[in-house]
GUVONU-855451 format. One record per residue: residue in one letter; x, y, z of N, C-alpha, C, O in turn. Coordinates in steps of 0.2 Angstrom, whole numbers, padded with zeros to 4 digits, always signed. Atoms other than C-alpha are relative to their C-alpha. Layout:
N
AXYZXYZXYZXYZ;...
END
This chain:
203
X+0001+0003-0006-0150+0071+0046+0007-0005+0001+0009-0008-0003;X-0006+0004-0002-0135+0062+0056-0003-0007+0001-0008-0007+0005;X+0002+0006-0001-0137+0043+0057+0003-0002+0007+0008+0001+0009;X-0003+0003-0007-0134+0034+0074+0006-0005-0002+0006-0008-0008;X-0006+0005+0001-0118+0024+0075-0001-0006-0002+0003-0010-0005;X+0001+0008+0001-0126+0008+0075-0004-0002-0006-0006-0007-0008;X+0005+0002+0006-0136+0010+0059+0005-0002-0005+0010+0001-0007;X-0005+0002+0006-0129-0001+0046-0001+0003-0007-0006+0004-0009;X+0000-0004+0006-0125+0007+0029+0003-0006-0004+0008-0009-0003;X-0002+0006+0004-0123-0006+0015+0006+0003-0004+0006+0009-0006;X-0005-0002+0004-0106-0005+0007+0005+0005+0004+0010+0007+0002;X-0005-0004-0004-0098+0005+0021+0002-0003+0006-0003-0005+0009;X-0002+0004-0006-0088-0004+0034+0003+0005+0005+0008+0009+0003;X-0003-0004-0005-0083+0005+0050+0006-0002+0002+0007-0009+0003;X-0007+0004-0002-0065+0003+0056-0001-0003+0006-0004+0000+0010;X+0001+0005-0006-0063-0011+0068+0006+0003+0004+0012+0004+0002;X-0005-0001-0005-0053-0007+0084+0002-0006+0004+0005-0005+0009;X-0002+0006-0003-0050-0025+0088+0007-0001-0001+0010+0001-0005;X-0006+0001+0001-0033-0031+0091+0002-0005-0006-0002-0009-0007;X-0002+0003+0005-0023-0039+0077+0001-0007+0002+0004-0008+0007;X-0001+0007-0002-0023-0057+0077+0006-0003-0003+0009-0001-0007;X-0007+0004+0002-0009-0070+0075-0001-0001-0007-0006-0003-0010;X+0000+0002+0006-0004-0072+0057-0002+0006-0005-0002+0006-0011;X+0002-0006+0004-0008-0054+0051+0006+0003-0003+0012+0002-0001;X-0005-0004+0003+0002-0043+0040+0005+0003+0006+0003+0006+0011;X-0005-0004-0005+0018-0037+0049+0006+0002-0005+0009-0002-0008;X-0005-0003+0005+0029-0025+0038+0007-0001+0003+0012-0002+0000;X-0006+0000-0003+0042-0025+0052+0003-0007-0002+0009-0007-0004;X-0002+0007+0000+0044-0044+0051+0003-0001-0008+0008-0004-0010;X-0002+0000+0006+0045-0042+0032+0007+0003-0003+0011+0001-0007;X-0007-0004+0001+0059-0029+0033+0005-0004+0002+0010-0005-0002;X-0004+0003-0003+0068-0040+0044+0002-0006-0004+0008-0008-0005;X-0001+0005+0005+0067-0055+0032+0003+0001-0006+0007-0003-0009;X-0003-0002+0007+0071-0046+0016+0006+0002+0002+0011+0000-0001;X-0007-0003-0002+0086-0037+0024+0004-0005+0001+0010-0005+0000;X-0004+0006+0000+0092-0054+0029+0002-0004-0006+0008-0006-0006;X-0001+0004+0006+0090-0062+0013+0005+0004-0005+0008+0000-0009;X-0004-0004+0005+0099-0048+0003+0006+0002+0004+0011+0004+0000;X-0005-0003-0004+0111-0042+0017+0000+0007+0001+0006+0010+0001;X+0002-0006-0002+0104-0026+0021-0003+0001+0006-0007-0003+0009;X+0003-0001-0007+0099-0018+0038-0008+0000-0002-0010+0002-0007;X+0007+0000+0001+0080-0020+0040-0002+0008-0001-0006+0009-0006;X+0002-0007+0001+0079-0001+0043+0002+0003-0007-0002+0007-0010;X+0000-0003+0007+0086+0002+0025-0005-0002-0005-0007+0001-0009;X+0005+0004+0004+0074-0010+0017-0007+0005+0001-0010+0007-0003;X+0006-0004-0001+0060+0000+0026+0000+0007-0003-0005+0009-0005;X-0001-0006+0002+0066+0017+0022-0001+0001-0008-0004+0006-0011;X+0000+0001+0006+0068+0012+0004-0007-0002-0003-0009+0000-0009;X+0008+0002+0002+0050+0004+0003-0004+0006+0000-0008+0008-0004;X+0005-0006-0001+0042+0019+0010+0001+0005-0005-0003+0007-0008;X-0001-0005+0004+0050+0031-0001-0002-0001-0007-0005+0003-0010;X+0002+0002+0006+0046+0021-0017-0008+0000+0000-0010+0002-0005;X+0006-0001+0000+0028+0020-0011-0002+0007+0000-0008+0008-0002;X+0001-0007+0001+0028+0039-0010+0003+0003-0007+0003+0009-0008;X-0003-0001+0006+0036+0038-0028+0006+0006+0000+0007+0010-0004;X-0006-0004-0002+0052+0047-0021+0006-0005-0002+0006-0011+0001;X-0006+0005+0001+0068+0039-0028+0004+0001+0006+0006+0006+0009;X-0005+0000-0006+0079+0034-0013+0007+0002-0002+0010+0000-0007;X-0007-0003+0001+0095+0042-0011+0005-0005-0001+0008-0004-0006;X-0004+0005+0002+0104+0026-0011-0004-0006-0002-0009-0009+0001;X+0004+0006+0003+0098+0012-0022+0005-0005-0004+0007-0003-0010;X-0004+0004+0002+0110-0002-0025-0002-0007-0003-0009-0007-0003;X+0003+0006+0003+0108-0020-0033-0004-0004+0006-0009-0007+0005;X+0004+0003-0006+0103-0026-0015-0006+0003+0001-0011+0000+0002;X+0007-0003+0000+0090-0013-0014-0004-0003-0005-0010-0005-0003;X+0004+0002+0005+0084-0018-0030-0004-0007+0001-0009-0009-0001;X+0002+0006-0002+0083-0036-0025-0005+0000+0006-0010-0004+0006;X+0005-0001-0005+0074-0031-0009-0007+0002-0002-0012-0001+0000;X+0006-0003+0003+0061-0021-0018-0003-0005-0004-0009-0006-0003;X+0003+0006+0003+0058-0036-0029-0004-0004+0005-0010-0006+0004;X+0004+0004-0005+0054-0046-0014-0006+0003+0003-0011+0000+0004;X+0006-0003-0003+0043-0033-0006-0006+0001-0005-0012+0001-0002;X+0005-0001+0005+0033-0030-0022-0004-0006-0004-0009-0005-0006;X+0003+0007+0003+0030-0048-0028-0006-0002+0003-0007-0003+0009;X+0007+0003-0002+0012-0053-0027+0001-0008+0001+0005-0011-0001;X+0000+0008+0000+0007-0070-0022-0002-0003-0006+0001-0009-0007;X+0002+0003+0007+0000-0073-0040+0007+0000-0003+0010-0006-0005;X-0006+0000+0004+0017-0068-0047+0005-0005+0003+0008-0009-0001;X-0004+0005-0002+0026-0079-0035-0001-0007-0002+0003-0011-0003;X+0003+0007+0003+0016-0094-0040+0002-0002-0006+0003-0008-0008;X-0002+0001+0008+0020-0091-0058+0008-0001+0000+0011-0005-0004;X-0008+0001+0000+0039-0090-0054+0001-0007+0002+0004-0010-0002;X-0001+0007-0002+0037-0107-0045-0002-0005-0006+0002-0009-0008;X+0001+0005+0006+0028-0115-0060+0005+0001-0005+0007-0004-0008;X-0005+0000+0006+0041-0109-0072+0006-0004+0003+0009-0008+0000;X-0006+0003-0003+0055-0115-0060-0001-0007-0001+0003-0011-0004;X+0001+0007+0000+0047-0133-0060-0001-0001-0007+0001-0007-0009;X+0000+0001+0006+0044-0133-0078+0007+0000-0003+0008-0005-0007;X-0007+0000+0002+0063-0128-0081+0003-0006+0003+0006-0010-0001;X-0003+0007-0003+0068-0142-0069-0002-0006-0003+0002-0011-0003;X+0002+0007+0003+0058-0155-0078+0003+0000-0007+0005-0005-0009;X-0003-0001+0007+0066-0148-0095+0007-0004+0000+0009-0007-0005;X-0007+0002+0000+0083-0152-0089+0001-0007+0004+0006-0010+0004;X-0001+0006-0004+0081-0167-0076-0003-0006-0005-0007-0005-0009;X+0000+0006+0004+0081-0185-0084-0008-0003+0003-0010-0002+0008;X+0007+0003-0001+0063-0193-0086+0000-0006+0005+0005-0010+0006;X+0001+0005-0005+0057-0205-0072-0005-0005-0003-0011-0003-0002;X+0004+0005+0003+0049-0221-0080-0005+0005-0006-0011+0005-0006;X+0003-0004+0006+0046-0209-0096-0005+0006+0002-0008+0009-0003;X+0003-0006-0002+0038-0196-0086+0004+0006+0004+0009+0004+0007;X-0005-0005-0003+0045-0179-0079+0000-0002+0008-0004-0005+0011;X-0001+0003-0007+0052-0181-0062-0004+0005+0005-0006+0002+0010;X+0004-0004-0004+0043-0166-0054-0008+0000-0002-0009+0000-0008;X+0008-0002+0001+0023-0165-0052-0002+0006+0004+0000+0006+0010;X+0001-0006-0003+0017-0148-0047-0008+0001+0001-0011+0001-0004;X+0007+0000+0000-0001-0145-0040+0000+0007+0003+0003+0008+0009;X+0002-0006-0004-0007-0127-0035-0008+0000+0001-0012+0000-0003;X+0007+0000-0003-0023-0126-0025-0002+0007-0001-0001+0011+0002;X+0002-0007+0002-0032-0112-0034-0006+0002+0004-0006+0007+0008;X+0005-0002-0004-0049-0111-0026-0004-0006+0003-0005-0011+0001;X+0002+0005-0004-0057-0120-0012-0008-0001+0001-0010-0002+0007;X+0008+0000+0000-0076-0119-0016-0001-0007+0002+0002-0012-0001;X+0003+0007-0002-0085-0133-0007+0005-0005+0003+0004-0011+0004;X-0005+0003-0004-0069-0138+0002+0002+0003+0006+0002+0009+0006;X-0002-0003-0007-0062-0136+0019+0005+0006-0002+0008+0006-0008;X-0004-0005+0001-0053-0120+0021+0007-0001+0003+0008-0006+0007;X-0006+0000-0002-0034-0117+0024+0005-0005-0003+0011-0005-0001;X-0005+0004+0003-0026-0131+0013+0005+0003-0003+0004+0008-0006;X-0006-0004+0004-0009-0126+0008-0001+0000-0008-0004-0003-0011;X+0000-0003+0007-0007-0118-0008+0003-0006-0006+0000-0008-0011;X-0004+0004+0005+0006-0129-0017+0002-0007+0003+0004-0008+0009;X-0003+0007-0001+0011-0148-0017+0005-0001-0006+0003+0000-0011;X-0005+0001+0005+0028-0152-0026+0002-0008+0001+0005-0009+0007;X-0003+0007-0001+0031-0171-0029+0006-0001-0005+0007+0000-0010;X-0007+0002+0003+0049-0177-0032-0001-0008-0002-0001-0012+0003;X+0001+0007+0001+0046-0194-0041+0006-0004+0000+0007-0010-0001;X-0006+0005-0001+0064-0199-0040+0001-0001+0007+0003-0007+0009;X-0002+0001-0007+0066-0197-0021-0007-0002+0004-0006-0003+0010;X+0007+0002-0002+0047-0200-0018-0001+0004+0007-0004+0001+0012;X+0001-0005-0004+0046-0185-0008-0005+0005-0001-0005+0008-0007;X+0005-0005+0001+0031-0173-0006+0002+0006+0004+0003+0006+0010;X-0001-0006-0004+0034-0155-0002-0006+0004+0000-0009+0006-0005;X+0006-0004+0000+0019-0145+0004+0002+0007+0003+0006+0008+0008;X+0000-0006-0003+0019-0126+0007-0005+0005-0002-0009+0005-0007;X+0005-0006+0001+0009-0110+0008+0004+0006-0005+0010+0007-0004;X-0003-0006+0003+0013-0095-0004-0003+0006+0003-0009+0006+0003;X+0002-0007-0002+0012-0078+0003+0004+0005-0003+0010+0004-0005;X-0004-0005+0001+0018-0061-0002+0005+0002+0005+0004-0001+0011;X-0005-0001-0005+0032-0054+0008-0004+0003+0006-0003+0000+0012;X+0003-0004-0005+0020-0043+0019-0005-0004+0004-0007-0001+0009;X+0005+0004-0003+0008-0057+0023+0002-0006+0004+0007-0008+0003;X-0002+0006-0003+0007-0072+0034-0006-0004-0001-0011-0002-0003;X+0006+0004+0001-0004-0088+0033-0005+0002+0005-0004+0005+0011;X+0006-0001-0005-0021-0086+0041+0000-0006+0005+0003-0011+0004;X+0000+0005-0004-0024-0096+0056-0002-0008-0002+0000-0013+0000;X+0002+0006+0003-0033-0110+0047+0005-0003-0004+0007-0009-0005;X-0006+0002+0004-0019-0111+0035+0006-0002+0005+0009-0008+0004;X-0006+0002-0004-0006-0112+0048-0001-0006+0004+0003-0010+0006;X+0002+0006-0003-0016-0125+0057+0002-0007-0004+0003-0012-0001;X-0002+0006+0004-0013-0137+0042+0006-0001+0000+0008-0006+0001;X-0007+0001+0001+0004-0133+0040+0003-0003+0007+0008-0007+0006;X-0003+0004-0006+0007-0138+0059-0002-0006+0000+0002-0011+0002;X+0002+0007+0000-0003-0153+0057+0004-0005-0004+0006-0010-0002;X-0004+0004+0005+0005-0159+0041+0007-0001+0002+0010-0006+0000;X-0007+0000-0002+0023-0156+0049+0001-0007+0004+0006-0010+0005;X-0001+0007-0004+0019-0171+0061-0001-0006-0003-0001-0011+0000;X+0000+0006+0004+0016-0183+0048+0007-0003-0002+0011+0001-0004;X-0006+0003+0001+0030-0195+0046+0001-0002-0007-0003+0000-0012;X-0002+0002+0007+0038-0203+0030+0003+0005-0004+0006+0010-0002;X-0004-0005+0005+0043-0193+0015-0005+0006-0002-0007+0008-0008;X+0003-0006+0001+0032-0178+0018+0003+0006+0003+0003+0006+0009;X-0004-0006-0002+0042-0162+0019-0005+0007+0001-0006+0010-0004;X+0004-0007+0000+0032-0146+0025+0005+0006+0000+0009+0007+0005;X-0005-0006+0000+0042-0131+0020-0004+0006+0003-0001+0012+0003;X+0003-0007-0003+0030-0119+0029-0002+0005-0005-0007+0004-0009;X+0003-0006+0004+0028-0102+0020+0006+0001-0005+0011+0001-0003;X-0005-0003+0006+0037-0098+0003-0001+0007-0001-0007+0008-0004;X+0000-0007+0002+0040-0080+0001+0004+0003-0004+0009-0001-0005;X-0004-0002+0004+0049-0070-0011+0008-0001+0002+0012-0002-0001;X-0007+0000-0003+0064-0069+0001+0003-0007+0001+0008-0008+0003;X-0002+0007-0001+0066-0088+0003-0002-0004-0007+0000-0010-0007;X+0002+0003+0006+0059-0092-0015+0007-0005-0002+0006-0011-0004;X-0006+0003+0004+0078-0097-0021+0001-0006+0004+0005-0011+0002;X-0001+0008-0003+0078-0112-0008-0003-0005-0004+0000-0010-0004;X+0001+0005+0003+0068-0121-0020+0004-0002-0006+0002-0007-0009;X-0005+0002+0006+0082-0121-0033+0004-0006+0002+0005-0009-0003;X-0004+0006-0002+0092-0134-0023-0005-0006+0000-0003-0011-0002;X+0005+0005+0000+0075-0144-0022+0000-0004-0007-0001-0010-0008;X+0001+0003+0007+0074-0146-0040+0006-0001-0004+0006-0004-0010;X-0006+0001+0003+0091-0146-0044+0002+0004-0005+0005+0002-0010;X-0002-0005+0005+0094-0130-0053+0004+0005+0002+0003+0007+0008;X-0004-0005-0002+0106-0116-0051-0004+0007-0002-0006+0008-0008;X+0003-0006+0002+0098-0099-0050+0003+0004-0006+0009+0004-0007;X-0003-0004+0006+0100-0088-0066+0001+0007+0003+0000+0008+0009;X-0002-0006-0002+0107-0071-0065-0006+0004+0002-0011+0005-0001;X+0006-0004-0002+0096-0060-0055-0005-0003+0004-0010+0000+0006;X+0005+0005-0002+0086-0075-0048+0003-0003+0007+0000-0007+0010;X-0003+0003-0006+0098-0078-0032-0003+0003+0006+0001+0003+0011;X+0004-0003-0005+0085-0070-0021+0000-0005+0006-0002-0011+0005;X+0001+0005-0005+0086-0078-0004+0007-0003+0004+0008-0006+0009;X-0006+0002-0002+0105-0081-0002+0003+0007+0004+0002+0013+0002;X-0004-0006-0003+0116-0070+0010+0006+0001-0003+0008-0002-0008;X-0005-0003+0002+0131-0061+0007+0006-0006-0001+0010-0005-0005;X-0005+0005+0001+0142-0077+0009-0002-0006-0004+0001-0011-0005;X+0002+0004+0005+0132-0086-0003-0004-0006+0003-0005-0011+0000;X+0002+0005-0002+0124-0097+0010-0008+0000-0001-0010+0006-0003;X+0007+0001+0001+0106-0103+0007-0004+0003+0006-0002+0001+0012;X+0005-0002-0004+0092-0094+0015-0004-0005+0003-0006-0009+0000;X+0004+0005-0003+0083-0105+0028-0007+0000-0001-0009+0006-0001;X+0007-0001+0001+0065-0109+0024-0003+0001+0007-0001-0001+0013;X+0004-0001-0006+0052-0104+0036-0003-0006+0002-0009-0007-0001;X+0003+0006-0002+0049-0121+0044-0005+0001+0005-0004+0004+0010;X+0004+0000-0006+0034-0124+0055+0002-0003+0005-0002-0003+0010;
END
């Protein structure tokens, strides 16, 4: 017996034909960001990524392609761990401030019983009295509307609050300057061919 189209089936969802909302995944934008970060055409990044997804070795695979694929493959959880280690390393080499580490880092893990959309990370620089606020996303994702609203609203707050917008693998290297560390070999993701710092996605 064939079920009517309106019949609800538990565990089975019908494909939605609604238009994609602002902030949804955009592979094209990801290819462009990553290409700019490593100095490759966006089309090269796209072709390499598609071939690797099909388990086909790309005909051309350079160090730049390797860095680009690191950016495309890094998950949000992996990115957060990179940031956590970076802050720990910075605190290990930076002088103490009044007997305590210079940087304090807070990752907002679960928002149970809290309002939705609060940015993932807060990084407090106790030397400059500056609070950095940013959202973590994998390269192929963008903040949800409620997350972007928080970033927009926080960006209008004056004083020593710096809203970095969205940190992705392609601009993760921008955090090295903030914490006062030089990238380790292979960690210079986010710099262009001339060694210029990749700009942050500011709101």
